[in-house]
Phi, psi and omega in degrees: 000324177308318183293320173304321179289327176302308180302316180298313184301315185291319176299313174308316183291319182290326177296308181303317179297314172308315189293323179297314181295322180288325177292325181287323178291330180277352183302332180268011177278125193285337184279349180245014187284143177289126181305319176263063185304320184291315182296311175303319177305308186287320171306317181303308183297324181292324184290327177293321185285322178301308178303319181299313178303313175299320184288326173298314176296321182293314175299319183290320182297318178292335176054235184294339181279359177277120172222156179287337179259155176287114186203133176262123182269162179305136182053035186297142183254143169276108185280128185223025177247169186057224187288342182286358174284331184248330192233134178273351185219054186297330187290331176285328178299317183294322178298312178300316171306322182285318183299319180297322174300316173304313175295325180285322180294344177293329181084021185220135184286331175290318176301309180301319184293312180294316186293324180266319189288316179296314171292331179296318176296318186289318185282335172292322178292320180300317179293326179293315177301317179292320172298318170303318182293323178285325179293310176303334180270306186264350173058225185306327179300321183277320179302327179288320178297321178295328172291332180268350180239173173251160179292300195231326185239114176315134178078342188241296184220000000 
């Protein structure tokens, strides 16, 4: 099973990269250009940077438990501090904010939709895989944690 999870992680990365290329190709479609393109660009860049910081803080909080692949480590600890007190997947929130920012910076509604929605679908799948692994390992403790927290947006989702 470990090899299939590594393969899934690579596929998700390629899907996200393909979405960025597609979003870039669509950015010249005149009918869907964002009217205030320069403002959208700078807001997009700010969202990319904020997303990078959120992801970095989430990874540092996880410490040795952060892996690119879904894996439960020996003596694995359920992290419930920092952003993880409120969110189960803050690193993915950071990535999604960055994808949204890239799409917005392209100055086109169609680019924004592709740059955000394709990675959102891929990462939603990844979150489900991770949560299954954590439930398998921690059982009711993780289920309780999931009831108390949201996946990506405090108080909403």
